[in-house]
LOBA-39176 format. One record per residue (C-alpha): residue in three letters; chain; x negated, y negated, z. Coordinates in steps of 0.1 Angstrom, whole numbers. Each point is the difference from the previous one (the first is absolute). Layout:
BEGIN
@code->ALA; unit->A; xx->X; yy->Y; zz->Z .
...
//
This chain:
BEGIN
@code->MET; unit->A; xx->1624; yy->2247; zz->-992 .
@code->ARG; unit->A; xx->-30; yy->-24; zz->6 .
@code->ALA; unit->A; xx->-11; yy->3; zz->-37 .
@code->THR; unit->A; xx->34; yy->-6; zz->-12 .
@code->PHE; unit->A; xx->4; yy->-31; zz->20 .
@code->GLN; unit->A; xx->-34; yy->-12; zz->-10 .
@code->ASN; unit->A; xx->8; yy->5; zz->-37 .
@code->ALA; unit->A; xx->33; yy->-18; zz->4 .
@code->GLY; unit->A; xx->-17; yy->-28; zz->19 .
@code->PHE; unit->A; xx->-27; yy->-5; zz->-27 .
@code->VAL; unit->A; xx->28; yy->-3; zz->-28 .
@code->LEU; unit->A; xx->22; yy->-23; zz->22 .
@code->SER; unit->A; xx->-30; yy->-23; zz->10 .
@code->ILE; unit->A; xx->-7; yy->-7; zz->-37 .
@code->GLY; unit->A; xx->36; yy->-10; zz->-6 .
@code->LEU; unit->A; xx->0; yy->-21; zz->33 .
@code->PHE; unit->A; xx->-34; yy->-16; zz->-10 .
@code->PHE; unit->A; xx->14; yy->-12; zz->-34 .
@code->SER; unit->A; xx->33; yy->-11; zz->15 .
@code->LEU; unit->A; xx->-17; yy->-23; zz->26 .
@code->MET; unit->A; xx->-25; yy->-11; zz->-26 .
@code->ILE; unit->A; xx->28; yy->-11; zz->-23 .
@code->ALA; unit->A; xx->18; yy->-17; zz->29 .
@code->GLY; unit->A; xx->-32; yy->-20; zz->8 .
@code->LEU; unit->A; xx->-4; yy->-9; zz->-37 .
@code->ALA; unit->A; xx->37; yy->-10; zz->-3 .
@code->ALA; unit->A; xx->-4; yy->-24; zz->29 .
@code->ARG; unit->A; xx->-29; yy->-20; zz->-15 .
@code->LEU; unit->A; xx->-3; yy->7; zz->-37 .
@code->PRO; unit->A; xx->28; yy->-20; zz->-14 .
@code->THR; unit->A; xx->-12; yy->-33; zz->16 .
@code->THR; unit->A; xx->-35; yy->6; zz->-8 .
@code->LEU; unit->A; xx->6; yy->11; zz->-37 .
@code->TYR; unit->A; xx->23; yy->-30; zz->-5 .
@code->ASP; unit->A; xx->-26; yy->-25; zz->14 .
@code->GLY; unit->A; xx->-28; yy->16; zz->-19 .
@code->LEU; unit->A; xx->18; yy->-1; zz->-33 .
@code->THR; unit->A; xx->15; yy->-35; zz->3 .
@code->ALA; unit->A; xx->-35; yy->-13; zz->10 .
@code->ASN; unit->A; xx->-13; yy->14; zz->-34 .
@code->GLY; unit->A; xx->27; yy->-18; zz->-20 .
@code->VAL; unit->A; xx->26; yy->28; zz->-3 .
@code->PRO; unit->A; xx->35; yy->-17; zz->-1 .
@code->SER; unit->A; xx->20; yy->3; zz->32 .
@code->ALA; unit->A; xx->28; yy->22; zz->-16 .
@code->SER; unit->A; xx->-25; yy->26; zz->-12 .
@code->ALA; unit->A; xx->-20; yy->0; zz->32 .
@code->GLU; unit->A; xx->33; yy->4; zz->20 .
@code->ARG; unit->A; xx->10; yy->30; zz->-22 .
@code->ILE; unit->A; xx->-33; yy->18; zz->3 .
@code->ALA; unit->A; xx->-4; yy->-8; zz->37 .
@code->HIS; unit->A; xx->33; yy->19; zz->8 .
@code->LEU; unit->A; xx->-9; yy->32; zz->-19 .
@code->PRO; unit->A; xx->-4; yy->30; zz->22 .
@code->PRO; unit->A; xx->-35; yy->3; zz->16 .
@code->VAL; unit->A; xx->-5; yy->36; zz->-9 .
@code->GLY; unit->A; xx->-12; yy->-9; zz->-35 .
@code->SER; unit->A; xx->-26; yy->-25; zz->14 .
@code->LEU; unit->A; xx->-12; yy->25; zz->26 .
@code->PHE; unit->A; xx->-6; yy->27; zz->-26 .
@code->ALA; unit->A; xx->-15; yy->-25; zz->-25 .
@code->ALA; unit->A; xx->-25; yy->-10; zz->29 .
@code->PHE; unit->A; xx->-8; yy->37; zz->7 .
@code->LEU; unit->A; xx->-7; yy->6; zz->-38 .
@code->GLY; unit->A; xx->-20; yy->-31; zz->-4 .
@code->TYR; unit->A; xx->24; yy->-15; zz->-25 .
@code->ASN; unit->A; xx->11; yy->-37; zz->-3 .
@code->PRO; unit->A; xx->36; yy->0; zz->-9 .
@code->ILE; unit->A; xx->4; yy->-38; zz->-3 .
@code->ARG; unit->A; xx->-2; yy->1; zz->-39 .
@code->THR; unit->A; xx->28; yy->25; zz->-2 .
@code->LEU; unit->A; xx->21; yy->-16; zz->27 .
@code->LEU; unit->A; xx->-2; yy->-35; zz->-15 .
@code->GLY; unit->A; xx->3; yy->12; zz->-37 .
@code->PRO; unit->A; xx->-12; yy->-17; zz->-31 .
@code->ALA; unit->A; xx->27; yy->-28; zz->1 .
@code->ALA; unit->A; xx->-12; yy->-14; zz->34 .
@code->LEU; unit->A; xx->-37; yy->4; zz->-8 .
@code->GLU; unit->A; xx->1; yy->-21; zz->-32 .
@code->HIS; unit->A; xx->11; yy->-29; zz->20 .
@code->LEU; unit->A; xx->-30; yy->0; zz->22 .
@code->SER; unit->A; xx->-36; yy->-13; zz->-8 .
@code->PRO; unit->A; xx->-26; yy->27; zz->-11 .
@code->ALA; unit->A; xx->-18; yy->-6; zz->33 .
@code->GLN; unit->A; xx->31; yy->6; zz->21 .
@code->VAL; unit->A; xx->7; yy->32; zz->-21 .
@code->ALA; unit->A; xx->-36; yy->12; zz->6 .
@code->ASN; unit->A; xx->3; yy->-6; zz->36 .
@code->LEU; unit->A; xx->34; yy->18; zz->5 .
@code->THR; unit->A; xx->-9; yy->30; zz->-22 .
@code->GLY; unit->A; xx->-36; yy->3; zz->12 .
@code->THR; unit->A; xx->-14; yy->25; zz->24 .
@code->SER; unit->A; xx->-1; yy->-21; zz->31 .
@code->PHE; unit->A; xx->35; yy->-18; zz->1 .
@code->PHE; unit->A; xx->21; yy->29; zz->10 .
@code->PRO; unit->A; xx->-23; yy->17; zz->25 .
@code->ARG; unit->A; xx->-4; yy->-33; zz->18 .
@code->LEU; unit->A; xx->38; yy->-6; zz->-2 .
@code->ILE; unit->A; xx->9; yy->33; zz->15 .
@code->ALA; unit->A; xx->-27; yy->2; zz->26 .
@code->GLU; unit->A; xx->18; yy->-18; zz->28 .
@code->PRO; unit->A; xx->33; yy->18; zz->-4 .
@code->PHE; unit->A; xx->-18; yy->33; zz->-3 .
@code->GLN; unit->A; xx->-19; yy->-8; zz->33 .
@code->HIS; unit->A; xx->32; yy->-6; zz->16 .
@code->GLY; unit->A; xx->15; yy->32; zz->-11 .
@code->LEU; unit->A; xx->-31; yy->18; zz->12 .
@code->ALA; unit->A; xx->4; yy->-16; zz->34 .
@code->ILE; unit->A; xx->36; yy->11; zz->3 .
@code->VAL; unit->A; xx->-11; yy->36; zz->-11 .
@code->PHE; unit->A; xx->-29; yy->0; zz->27 .
@code->LEU; unit->A; xx->21; yy->-14; zz->27 .
@code->ALA; unit->A; xx->27; yy->28; zz->-7 .
@code->ALA; unit->A; xx->-28; yy->26; zz->2 .
@code->LEU; unit->A; xx->-13; yy->-13; zz->32 .
@code->VAL; unit->A; xx->34; yy->0; zz->16 .
@code->MET; unit->A; xx->6; yy->37; zz->-12 .
@code->SER; unit->A; xx->-34; yy->9; zz->14 .
@code->LEU; unit->A; xx->7; yy->-15; zz->33 .
@code->VAL; unit->A; xx->35; yy->18; zz->2 .
@code->ALA; unit->A; xx->-17; yy->32; zz->-8 .
@code->ALA; unit->A; xx->-28; yy->-6; zz->26 .
@code->ALA; unit->A; xx->27; yy->-8; zz->26 .
@code->ALA; unit->A; xx->19; yy->32; zz->-9 .
@code->SER; unit->A; xx->-32; yy->21; zz->2 .
@code->TRP; unit->A; xx->-8; yy->-16; zz->34 .
@code->LEU; unit->A; xx->35; yy->6; zz->15 .
@code->ARG; unit->A; xx->0; yy->38; zz->-11 .
@code->GLY; unit->A; xx->-24; yy->8; zz->29 .
@code->GLY; unit->A; xx->-26; yy->27; zz->2 .
@code->ARG; unit->A; xx->-1; yy->33; zz->-18 .
@code->TYR; unit->A; xx->21; yy->26; zz->17 .
@code->VAL; unit->A; xx->-16; yy->36; zz->0 .
@code->HIS; unit->A; xx->24; yy->28; zz->9 .
@code->GLU; unit->A; xx->-14; yy->24; zz->25 .
@code->GLU; unit->A; xx->2; yy->37; zz->-5 .
@code->LEU; unit->A; xx->16; yy->18; zz->28 .
@code->GLU; unit->A; xx->-14; yy->33; zz->13 .
@code->ALA; unit->A; xx->22; yy->30; zz->-8 .
@code->PRO; unit->A; xx->15; yy->17; zz->32 .
@code->GLU; unit->A; xx->-18; yy->31; zz->13 .
@code->ALA; unit->A; xx->29; yy->23; zz->-8 .
@code->ALA; unit->A; xx->0; yy->-12; zz->-36 .
@code->ARG; unit->A; xx->-37; yy->7; zz->-4 .
@code->GLU; unit->A; xx->5; yy->35; zz->14 .
@code->GLU; unit->A; xx->26; yy->10; zz->-25 .
@code->GLN; unit->A; xx->-20; yy->-9; zz->-31 .
@code->PRO; unit->A; xx->-21; yy->29; zz->-14 .
@code->VAL; unit->A; xx->-37; yy->-4; zz->-3 .
//
């Protein structure tokens, strides 16, 4: 039973980790993404559309080391920007810097949840008391005499 619960816990913890991480990203990424894009000359309507996309794609792009800004903006929006702005937006440092603060917020939520779960488990362990060992009772004399040797 213990191994079954551990295996189930491992699988559920991965789902819980990513759910909390996405919740943390969803709280901060839209504003950060909008501000970063508009500061680099992206029109407000395009920045608003991109900022409200689900954060799952941004999370996995970050894990894979991929900058999705070129794909998200599309060629029509990029051609209205200066070459310096395009180079900055599609370079290797813009997206990691942009997602760093929302990612950190998501990790803080995940680690806070892990801390709470650890404290609950520690309290449950402390409340269960000491280990109980069953004592074996001596067999009565009459029962010992009837048994063949």
